[in-house]
C-alpha positions as CSV (number, residue, x, y, z in Angstrom):
1,M,0.0,0.1,-0.1
2,N,1.5,3.5,-0.8
3,S,2.0,6.3,1.6
4,Q,-0.6,8.4,0.1
5,V,-3.3,5.7,-0.2
6,R,-3.1,5.0,3.3
7,R,-2.8,8.3,4.5
8,T,-6.1,8.7,3.2
9,I,-7.8,5.4,5.3
10,L,-6.5,7.2,8.2
11,K,-7.6,10.3,7.1
12,G,-11.1,8.6,6.3
13,L,-11.1,7.2,10.1
14,A,-10.8,9.9,12.1
15,L,-13.2,11.8,9.9
16,G,-15.8,9.2,8.9
17,T,-17.2,11.9,6.4
18,P,-17.8,10.3,2.9
19,A,-16.4,12.9,1.0
20,A,-13.1,11.4,2.4
21,F,-14.0,8.3,1.4
22,A,-14.6,9.5,-1.9
23,D,-10.8,10.5,-2.1
24,L,-10.0,7.0,-1.8
25,T,-11.7,6.1,-4.5
26,T,-10.0,8.3,-6.2
27,A,-6.2,7.6,-5.2
28,T,-7.4,4.4,-5.0
29,A,-9.2,4.0,-8.7
30,R,-7.8,2.6,-12.3
31,P,-8.5,3.1,-15.8
32,A,-11.6,0.9,-17.1
33,P,-10.0,-2.3,-19.5
34,S,-10.5,-1.2,-23.0
35,L,-12.4,-3.2,-25.4
36,R,-9.1,-4.5,-26.4
37,D,-7.8,-5.3,-23.4
38,N,-11.2,-7.4,-22.5
39,L,-11.1,-8.8,-25.7
40,R,-6.9,-10.1,-25.2
41,R,-8.4,-11.8,-21.6
42,V,-11.0,-13.7,-24.0
43,L,-8.1,-14.7,-25.6
44,G,-6.1,-16.3,-22.5
45,T,-3.1,-16.1,-21.5
46,M,0.1,-15.5,-23.8
47,P,3.4,-17.3,-22.3
48,A,6.5,-15.2,-23.0
49,H,7.9,-16.2,-26.7
50,P,11.2,-17.9,-27.3
51,Q,14.1,-16.5,-28.8
52,P,13.4,-17.8,-32.2
53,A,16.0,-20.2,-33.6
54,F,15.5,-22.9,-35.9
55,T,16.9,-26.2,-37.3
56,V,17.0,-27.6,-40.5
57,L,15.5,-30.6,-41.3
58,E,16.0,-31.0,-44.9
59,A,16.5,-28.3,-47.6
60,S,15.8,-29.6,-51.3
61,K,15.8,-27.1,-54.3
62,I,12.6,-26.8,-56.4
63,A,12.2,-24.7,-59.3
64,G,12.7,-20.9,-57.8
65,G,14.4,-21.3,-55.2
66,V,15.3,-23.4,-52.1
67,R,12.3,-25.1,-49.8
68,Y,13.4,-26.2,-46.3
69,K,12.2,-28.4,-43.5
70,I,12.7,-26.7,-40.0
71,E,11.1,-27.2,-36.9
72,Y,11.3,-24.8,-33.6
73,L,10.1,-24.5,-30.4
74,A,6.8,-22.9,-29.8
75,E,6.6,-24.2,-25.4
76,A,8.6,-25.9,-23.2
77,A,7.0,-28.6,-21.3
78,D,4.9,-28.6,-19.0
79,P,5.7,-30.8,-15.7
80,V,2.6,-30.8,-14.0
81,L,-0.1,-32.0,-17.4
82,H,3.0,-34.0,-18.9
83,T,2.9,-32.9,-21.7
84,P,5.7,-32.7,-24.1
85,I,7.9,-30.3,-25.5
86,D,5.6,-28.4,-28.4
87,L,8.2,-28.0,-30.9
88,I,6.6,-26.3,-34.6
89,R,7.5,-28.1,-37.6
90,A,7.5,-25.2,-41.2
91,Y,7.8,-25.4,-44.3
92,L,9.7,-22.3,-45.2
93,L,10.0,-21.3,-49.3
94,V,12.6,-19.4,-49.7
95,P,13.4,-17.8,-53.5
96,D,15.8,-17.1,-55.7
97,H,17.7,-13.6,-54.4
98,A,20.5,-11.6,-54.7
99,P,22.2,-10.9,-51.8
100,G,21.8,-9.0,-49.0
101,A,17.9,-8.3,-50.8
102,R,15.4,-7.8,-48.0
103,L,12.1,-9.6,-49.5
104,P,8.8,-9.5,-48.0
105,A,7.0,-12.6,-46.3
106,V,3.7,-14.9,-45.8
107,V,2.7,-16.6,-43.5
108,A,1.2,-19.5,-45.1
109,I,-2.2,-21.4,-42.7
110,H,-3.4,-24.6,-43.8
111,Q,-6.8,-25.1,-42.6
112,D,-8.6,-28.7,-40.7
113,G,-11.1,-30.8,-41.0
114,P,-10.6,-34.3,-42.1
115,Q,-6.8,-32.9,-44.1
116,S,-6.0,-32.5,-40.4
117,H,-2.7,-35.3,-40.9
118,I,-1.7,-33.2,-44.1
119,G,-1.5,-30.0,-42.1
120,K,1.6,-27.6,-43.4
121,S,2.1,-30.3,-46.6
122,E,-0.9,-28.6,-48.3
123,V,0.0,-25.2,-48.6
124,A,3.6,-25.5,-49.5
125,G,1.3,-27.2,-52.9
126,L,3.1,-31.1,-51.6
127,A,-0.1,-33.4,-50.3
128,G,-4.1,-32.6,-50.3
129,D,-6.2,-30.1,-52.7
130,P,-3.7,-28.6,-55.0
131,T,-6.3,-25.1,-54.9
132,L,-4.8,-24.7,-52.0
133,A,-1.2,-24.6,-52.1
134,Y,-1.3,-20.9,-51.6
135,G,2.0,-21.4,-50.0
136,L,3.6,-22.9,-53.0
137,E,1.8,-19.9,-55.1
138,L,3.1,-16.8,-52.9
139,F,6.5,-17.9,-52.8
140,E,6.6,-18.0,-57.2
141,R,5.2,-14.3,-56.8
142,G,8.5,-14.2,-54.9
143,Y,7.9,-14.5,-51.5
144,V,9.6,-15.7,-48.5
145,V,6.6,-18.1,-46.9
146,I,6.1,-20.2,-44.2
147,C,3.9,-22.7,-44.0
148,P,3.8,-24.3,-40.5
149,D,1.5,-26.8,-38.5
150,R,-1.3,-25.5,-36.7
151,F,-1.2,-27.1,-33.5
152,E,-1.9,-30.9,-33.2
153,H,-2.5,-30.8,-36.9
154,A,0.2,-33.9,-39.7
155,E,3.5,-33.9,-36.9
156,R,2.2,-31.8,-34.5
157,R,-0.2,-34.3,-33.2
158,R,0.7,-36.3,-29.9
159,V,0.4,-39.3,-31.1
160,M,3.1,-42.2,-32.7
161,P,3.2,-41.6,-36.4
162,N,2.3,-38.4,-36.7
163,D,3.2,-38.4,-40.5
164,M,0.9,-38.5,-43.4
165,T,0.2,-41.9,-43.4
166,S,-1.3,-41.8,-39.9
167,V,-5.0,-41.0,-40.9
168,D,-8.1,-40.6,-38.6
169,P,-9.7,-37.3,-38.6
170,D,-12.1,-38.2,-35.5
171,R,-8.9,-39.7,-33.2
172,D,-7.3,-37.0,-34.7
173,D,-10.7,-34.1,-32.9
174,M,-10.4,-36.1,-29.6
175,L,-6.7,-35.0,-29.5
176,V,-7.4,-31.4,-30.6
177,N,-10.3,-32.1,-28.1
178,H,-7.6,-33.0,-25.1
179,W,-5.2,-30.7,-25.5
180,V,-7.1,-27.5,-25.6
181,G,-8.7,-28.9,-21.8
182,Q,-5.1,-28.7,-20.8
183,L,-4.8,-25.2,-22.4
184,V,-7.8,-24.1,-19.8
185,L,-6.7,-25.5,-17.2
186,R,-3.8,-22.6,-17.9
187,G,-6.4,-19.8,-18.8
188,R,-5.9,-20.3,-22.2
189,T,-8.4,-20.7,-25.3
190,A,-7.5,-22.4,-28.8
191,Y,-7.6,-19.5,-30.7
192,G,-5.0,-17.4,-28.1
193,K,-3.1,-20.6,-28.2
194,E,-3.7,-20.6,-32.7
195,A,-2.8,-16.6,-32.0
196,Y,0.3,-17.1,-29.8
197,D,2.0,-20.2,-32.0
198,L,1.2,-17.7,-35.5
199,S,3.4,-14.9,-33.4
200,V,6.6,-17.8,-32.3
201,T,6.7,-18.3,-36.3
202,T,6.3,-14.6,-37.3
203,D,9.5,-14.4,-34.8
204,V,11.3,-16.6,-36.7
205,L,10.6,-15.5,-40.0
206,A,11.5,-11.9,-38.9
207,S,14.8,-13.0,-37.7
208,L,15.6,-13.9,-41.2
209,D,18.2,-11.8,-42.1
210,Y,16.8,-12.1,-46.1
211,V,13.3,-10.5,-45.0
212,D,11.8,-7.2,-44.8
213,S,10.0,-7.0,-41.5
214,K,8.2,-3.9,-42.5
215,R,6.5,-6.2,-45.0
216,I,4.9,-9.4,-43.7
217,G,1.7,-10.7,-44.6
218,A,-0.5,-13.7,-43.5
219,I,-3.2,-15.6,-45.7
220,G,-5.5,-18.4,-44.7
221,H,-8.5,-20.8,-46.3
222,S,-11.1,-21.7,-44.0
223,A,-10.3,-23.0,-40.2
224,G,-6.6,-21.7,-41.2
225,G,-8.2,-18.2,-41.8
226,N,-10.8,-18.0,-39.5
227,A,-7.1,-17.9,-36.6
228,L,-5.0,-16.0,-38.9
229,V,-8.0,-12.5,-37.8
230,Y,-7.2,-13.5,-33.7
231,F,-3.4,-13.2,-34.7
232,M,-3.9,-10.4,-36.5
233,F,-5.8,-8.8,-33.3
234,N,-2.8,-9.8,-31.0
235,D,0.5,-8.7,-33.9
236,P,0.7,-5.4,-35.4
237,R,3.8,-6.9,-36.7
238,I,1.8,-8.7,-39.6
239,A,0.8,-5.4,-42.3
240,C,-1.9,-7.1,-43.7
241,G,-3.8,-10.2,-44.2
242,V,-6.5,-12.9,-46.8
243,S,-9.3,-14.3,-44.3
244,S,-10.7,-17.5,-47.4
245,C,-13.4,-18.6,-46.1
246,G,-12.7,-18.1,-42.9
247,L,-13.6,-15.8,-39.9
248,F,-17.5,-16.9,-39.1
249,S,-18.7,-15.5,-36.2
250,E,-19.1,-17.5,-32.1
251,T,-22.2,-16.7,-32.1
252,A,-23.8,-18.0,-35.2
253,F,-21.6,-21.1,-34.7
254,Y,-22.6,-22.0,-31.2
255,D,-26.0,-21.0,-31.8
256,E,-28.6,-23.7,-31.7
257,K,-30.1,-23.7,-34.6
258,A,-27.0,-24.0,-36.3
259,P,-26.6,-26.5,-38.8
260,K,-23.9,-28.4,-37.3
261,R,-23.8,-29.1,-33.3
262,R,-19.5,-28.4,-32.2
263,M,-16.9,-29.4,-30.3
264,A,-17.1,-26.9,-27.1
265,A,-13.2,-26.6,-27.7
266,F,-13.2,-23.6,-29.9
267,A,-15.8,-21.9,-28.0
268,L,-14.2,-18.2,-26.5
269,P,-15.3,-18.1,-22.4
270,G,-16.6,-15.4,-21.8
271,L,-17.1,-13.6,-25.6
272,L,-19.8,-12.8,-25.0
273,A,-19.5,-10.8,-21.8
274,A,-16.7,-8.6,-24.0
275,G,-18.2,-8.5,-27.4
276,V,-18.9,-10.4,-30.3
277,T,-16.0,-11.7,-32.8
278,A,-15.6,-9.4,-35.2
279,D,-14.4,-6.3,-32.9
280,Y,-11.6,-8.5,-33.7
281,L,-11.4,-7.5,-36.8
282,G,-12.2,-4.6,-36.3
283,L,-9.2,-4.0,-33.9
284,I,-7.1,-4.6,-36.8
285,A,-8.0,-1.8,-38.7
286,P,-6.3,-0.2,-39.7
287,R,-4.2,-2.3,-41.4
288,P,-5.6,-3.6,-44.9
289,M,-7.8,-6.7,-43.8
290,L,-9.5,-8.7,-47.5
291,L,-12.0,-11.3,-46.7
292,T,-13.8,-13.9,-49.2
293,R,-17.1,-15.7,-48.3
294,G,-19.1,-17.9,-51.1
295,L,-22.8,-17.7,-51.6
296,S,-23.3,-21.3,-51.2
297,E,-21.2,-22.9,-49.3
298,W,-23.7,-25.5,-47.3
299,G,-24.6,-25.9,-50.6
300,R,-27.6,-25.2,-52.3
301,D,-29.9,-29.4,-53.1
302,N,-32.0,-28.4,-50.8
303,A,-34.2,-25.2,-49.0
304,A,-32.3,-26.3,-45.8
305,D,-28.7,-25.8,-47.4
306,S,-30.0,-22.7,-49.2
307,A,-31.2,-21.3,-45.8
308,F,-28.5,-22.4,-43.9
309,S,-25.4,-20.9,-46.6
310,D,-27.9,-17.9,-46.5
311,A,-27.4,-17.0,-42.7
312,H,-23.5,-18.0,-42.9
313,V,-23.2,-15.0,-45.5
314,Q,-26.1,-12.8,-43.9
315,D,-23.7,-13.7,-40.9
316,T,-20.6,-12.3,-42.8
317,R,-22.2,-9.3,-43.4
318,D,-23.1,-8.3,-40.6
319,M,-19.9,-8.7,-38.9
320,E,-18.5,-6.7,-41.8
321,A,-20.9,-4.3,-41.4
322,H,-20.0,-4.3,-37.6
323,A,-15.9,-3.7,-37.9
324,R,-16.3,-1.6,-40.9
325,R,-17.1,1.0,-37.8
326,A,-14.5,0.5,-36.4
327,Y,-12.8,1.2,-39.1
328,L,-14.2,4.5,-40.3
329,R,-13.6,5.3,-36.6
330,M,-9.6,4.9,-37.7
331,A,-9.7,6.8,-41.3
332,A,-9.7,3.7,-43.0
333,P,-12.9,2.2,-44.2
334,S,-11.3,1.4,-47.8
335,E,-8.7,-1.2,-45.9
336,L,-11.8,-3.6,-45.3
337,N,-12.7,-5.2,-48.9
338,V,-14.6,-8.3,-48.8
339,V,-15.4,-10.3,-51.2
340,Y,-18.8,-12.5,-51.7
341,F,-18.3,-14.5,-54.9
342,D,-20.9,-17.6,-56.7
343,E,-17.2,-18.6,-59.1
344,D,-16.9,-22.0,-59.6
345,G,-20.4,-22.7,-57.1
346,G,-19.8,-20.5,-54.4
347,N,-18.8,-23.3,-52.2
348,H,-16.2,-23.7,-49.5
349,A,-12.8,-22.5,-51.7
350,F,-10.6,-21.1,-52.6
351,P,-11.5,-20.4,-56.7
352,P,-8.9,-19.3,-59.4
353,G,-10.6,-15.7,-60.3
354,V,-11.1,-14.9,-55.8
355,K,-7.0,-16.1,-55.8
356,H,-5.9,-14.4,-58.5
357,Q,-7.5,-10.9,-57.2
358,A,-6.6,-12.0,-53.9
359,F,-3.2,-12.7,-54.8
360,Q,-3.3,-9.2,-56.2
361,W,-4.4,-7.8,-53.5
362,L,-1.5,-8.7,-51.3
363,D,1.0,-7.9,-53.9
364,T,-0.4,-4.0,-53.8
365,Q,-0.5,-4.1,-50.2
366,L,3.3,-6.2,-49.7
367,K,5.4,-5.0,-53.2
368,G,3.5,-1.9,-53.5
369,P,1.4,-0.9,-57.2
370,A,2.5,-2.3,-60.1
């Protein structure tokens, strides 16, 4: 207790006056937490970052540069919960470049679902859906690209073997659920963990002498695009981001009328007491953001699917309108862009025309006007 507060308490006890105790309130009051502070608390506690360092596991010459497979520390082992050391494996794609050059860079975040065994390999163009090899495609456009495994995906799954021969999506869902339970016991959340891991990844990327740390962007599809928003909210170093069919509102996700039942692992405890999902997007302002949303992501095979697709689009429009108010307050309304598309049926995808538009937008943000 400092001396000023102690003198105020003694004065109040001696005089017994309301005014004296009003002085005590003034002496001890702290500013009310901001929306940003409250939303940070909802994401949960964040461990201190380790020093950026990595081990090269593989190096392969590819057309236009080199693909490295690297490993770096996310977190130490937890002796209380007996969790092992948490190491992230990633592909690092480095274009050929002149000595001393400093290149723009991108964090490429993979999707999940049944692809939990593929992880980083999909965005690096080594497995999975070739239309989602956006990490490789951006490398071919001259970016240094890092493609990390998200937690409990591919080689970060706590099961052996954890390579692409181990395919069991139901088991992998339970692995995620168990890991998130451990996080919750430490006052953390799944999306807070995603944001933390991607920031540690950015530490590694920014430490490279051929990367321009002021020109780092991020891109992700589906759950990767959803994680991207929490990552950018948490890490101001990311200059711009592309969320492909990614961001969804937690309220819609867990609504009783939602088309699917969801694991509790992805709920943010206390969010509705602090704000809404779109606040995370809005507080990225004034940094440029591009979101995409297919007009028929739940399909149009029947009336129910059409209704769910329409509701998904409306949810995105509502988040856009909410976040745009924050961009307006920052005098940056043109920096929030949302593409609603019906290309290739408007499915939950990253079709060629939309992807080309997104890549050109990224080039403008990170390389400057053509």
